[in-house]
C-alpha positions in Angstrom: 5.2 1.5 -2.1 5.0 -1.8 -0.6 7.7 -3.5 1.5 7.7 -6.8 3.5 10.7 -7.3 5.9 11.3 -10.5 7.9 7.8 -11.5 7.5 6.7 -14.6 9.4 3.0 -15.7 9.2 0.8 -18.8 9.2 -2.4 -20.7 10.4 -2.6 -21.3 14.1 0.1 -23.6 14.8 1.3 -24.0 11.2 4.0 -21.4 10.4 4.1 -20.9 6.4 6.3 -18.0 5.8 10.0 -17.7 7.3 11.6 -14.3 7.1 10.1 -13.2 3.8 11.6 -9.9 2.3 10.0 -8.4 -0.8 9.3 -5.1 -2.2 7.3 -3.6 -4.9 7.9 0.1 -6.3 5.4 2.4 -7.6 4.2 1.1 -11.1 6.1 -2.2 -11.1 4.4 -5.5 -12.3 6.0 -8.0 -9.8 5.4 -11.8 -9.6 5.6 -14.3 -6.8 6.4 -17.7 -8.1 6.7 -21.1 -6.6 5.5 -24.6 -6.2 2.2 -25.5 -4.4 2.3 -24.9 -0.7 5.3 -22.4 -1.0 3.5 -19.7 0.8 2.5 -17.6 -2.1 -1.2 -17.2 -1.4 -0.4 -16.9 2.2 1.8 -13.9 1.5 -0.8 -12.0 -0.4 -3.3 -12.9 2.4 -0.8 -11.4 4.9 -0.4 -8.2 3.0 -4.2 -8.0 2.8 -4.7 -8.2 6.6 -6.6 -11.9 6.4 -3.4 -13.6 7.9 -1.9 -11.9 10.8 1.9 -11.6 10.8 3.8 -13.4 13.8 7.0 -11.3 13.2 8.2 -8.8 10.8 6.9 -5.6 9.1 4.5 -5.0 6.1 4.5 -1.4 5.2 2.5 0.4 2.3 3.5 4.1 1.4 5.7 4.1 4.7 2.6 3.0 6.8 2.7 0.0 9.0 -0.1 -2.5 8.0 0.3 -5.2 10.7 -2.7 -5.1 13.0 -4.8 -3.4 10.5 -8.2 -4.9 9.2 -8.7 -6.2 5.8 -11.5 -3.4 5.2 -9.2 -0.7 6.2 -6.4 -1.9 4.1 -8.6 -2.2 1.1 -9.8 1.4 1.7 -6.2 2.4 2.1 -5.7 1.5 -1.4 -4.7 -2.1 -1.8 -7.2 -4.2 -3.8 -7.2 -8.1 -3.5 -8.4 -10.4 -6.1 -8.2 -13.8 -4.3 -8.2 -17.4 -5.8 -11.5 -18.2 -4.7 -12.9 -15.3 -6.5 -15.6 -14.6 -3.8 -18.4 -13.5 -6.1 -22.0 -13.3 -5.4 -23.5 -15.9 -7.5 -27.2 -14.8 -7.1 -26.1 -11.2 -8.2 -25.6 -10.0 -11.9 -22.3 -8.8 -13.1 -23.2 -5.2 -12.6 -24.3 -5.8 -9.2 -20.9 -7.6 -8.3 -19.1 -4.7 -9.8 -21.2 -2.2 -7.8 -20.5 -4.1 -4.6 -16.8 -3.8 -5.2 -17.2 -0.1 -5.2 -19.1 0.3 -2.1 -16.5 2.4 -0.3 -16.2 5.0 -3.1 -18.8 7.7 -2.6 -18.0 9.4 -6.0 -20.6 8.2 -8.4 -18.7 9.6 -11.4 -15.7 7.8 -10.2 -17.6 4.5 -9.9 -18.9 5.0 -13.5 -15.6 5.9 -14.9 -14.2 2.8 -13.2 -17.0 0.7 -14.5 -16.2 1.8 -17.9 -12.8 0.9 -17.7 -13.7 -2.6 -16.6 -15.9 -3.1 -19.5 -13.4 -1.7 -21.7 -10.8 -4.3 -20.4 -13.4 -7.2 -20.5 -16.0 -6.5 -23.3 -17.5 -10.0 -22.5 -18.6 -8.6 -19.1 -20.3 -5.6 -20.8 -22.2 -8.1 -23.3 -23.4 -9.9 -20.1 -23.8 -7.3 -17.7 -27.3 -8.5 -16.4 -26.2 -12.1 -16.4 -25.8 -13.8 -12.9 -22.4 -14.5 -11.9 -23.3 -18.0 -10.9 -23.8 -18.9 -14.6 -20.6 -17.4 -15.8 -17.8 -19.7 -17.1 -14.5 -20.1 -15.3 -13.0 -17.4 -17.5 -15.7 -14.9 -17.1 -15.6 -15.4 -13.3 -12.0 -14.4 -13.4 -12.5 -11.5 -15.4 -15.3 -10.4 -13.1 -13.3 -10.9 -10.1 -10.4 -8.7 -11.5 -12.9 -6.1 -12.5 -14.6 -6.1 -9.1 -11.0 -5.8 -7.5 -10.5 -2.5 -9.6 -13.8 -0.9 -8.7 -12.4 0.6 -5.3 -9.7 2.3 -7.3 -6.8 0.7 -5.6 -3.2 1.9 -6.3 -1.7 -1.6 -5.8 -3.6 -4.7 -6.9 -2.9 -8.0 -5.5 -3.8 -10.9 -7.8 -3.9 -14.6 -6.9 -3.6 -17.3 -9.5 -5.6 -15.6 -12.3 -5.0 -18.4 -14.7 -5.8 -21.4 -12.4 -8.0 -23.6 -14.1 -8.5 -21.7 -17.2 -8.3 -22.7 -20.9 -5.6 -21.1 -23.0 -7.8 -18.3 -24.6 -9.3 -17.0 -21.2 -5.8 -17.2 -19.7 -4.4 -15.0 -22.6 -7.2 -12.5 -22.1 -6.5 -12.3 -18.4 -2.8 -11.9 -18.8 -3.5 -9.2 -21.7 -5.8 -7.3 -19.3 -3.4 -7.3 -16.6 -0.5 -5.9 -19.0 -3.0 -3.2 -20.1 -3.5 -2.1 -16.4 0.5 -2.0 -16.0 0.8 0.1 -18.9 -1.8 2.6 -17.4 0.3 2.8 -14.4 -1.3 0.3 -12.0 1.0 -1.4 -9.5 0.5 -5.1 -9.6 1.6 -7.9 -7.3 0.8 -11.3 -8.9 0.9 -14.9 -7.6 1.0 -17.2 -10.5 2.1 -20.8 -11.2 2.3 -20.2 -15.1 5.9 -19.3 -14.9 7.0 -19.1 -18.5 4.3 -16.6 -19.4 4.5 -14.7 -16.1 8.3 -14.1 -16.3 7.8 -12.9 -19.9 5.6 -10.1 -19.0 6.6 -9.1 -15.3 9.2 -6.5 -14.4 10.6 -8.5 -11.5 9.7 -11.9 -9.7 10.4 -13.7 -6.4 10.6 -17.5 -6.3 9.3 -18.7 -3.0 9.9 -22.3 -1.7 8.9 -23.7 1.7 8.1 -20.3 2.8 11.3 -18.8 1.8 12.5 -16.4 -0.9 15.3 -18.4 -2.5 15.6 -16.3 -5.8 14.8 -12.8 -6.9 15.4 -11.0 -10.3 14.0 -9.5 -13.3 11.8 -11.7 -15.7 14.6 -12.1 -18.1 17.1 -13.0 -15.5 14.8 -15.6 -13.9 14.0 -17.2 -17.4 17.8 -17.6 -17.9 18.2 -19.2 -14.2 19.2 -22.8 -14.2 17.0 -23.5 -11.1 14.1 -22.0 -12.7 14.7 -23.7 -15.9 15.0 -27.2 -14.4 12.4 -26.8 -11.5 9.6 -24.8 -13.3 10.2 -25.0 -17.0 11.2 -28.5 -17.7 14.3 -27.5 -19.5 
């Protein structure tokens, strides 16, 4: 479904990614792991079109994405839940979700997706008329993921969903992602919670200093000596 080949990307004169190769198959749950500054978020932003690739190829279902604008990539089936969330604080939960569905013309499809979001996150249904700016950190993360689902993407990019969250909201967020995966959603996740992530994903890549240094199934990487020493404190 998604393939990155020898991707190099960065910001102005600062190159962050150096020859990154990765792929995500239809229906897979794949993670990108690594320390701060490794290039994980830059990888997602390059796929989503917010950071132009200097060299290499990004293809989605066989179509080259380099040079494609972010809104075109979104309409083509890739949803992006950024670390910064980008919610509209003066708008309600319901209004934020509707904004996420701006490109969907089928009102029945919008209503069905809204029902799915509220099923995944009952807390959002309870507070659907509450302003986004008054939500807790965990509720904002739920809303951001829900809004990312509203355009009905076939691939969902999720950046650091557990960042800054207490254990209970973190658990709820991961459970929602597992449910989406079980329903056939393809997910590419960036996360620093290595232990929990490797227990739920199909495969993962470890990115360090802008390069892929390890790749394998969740079980394989959990048993890898470098991962254990560098990320799990074993």
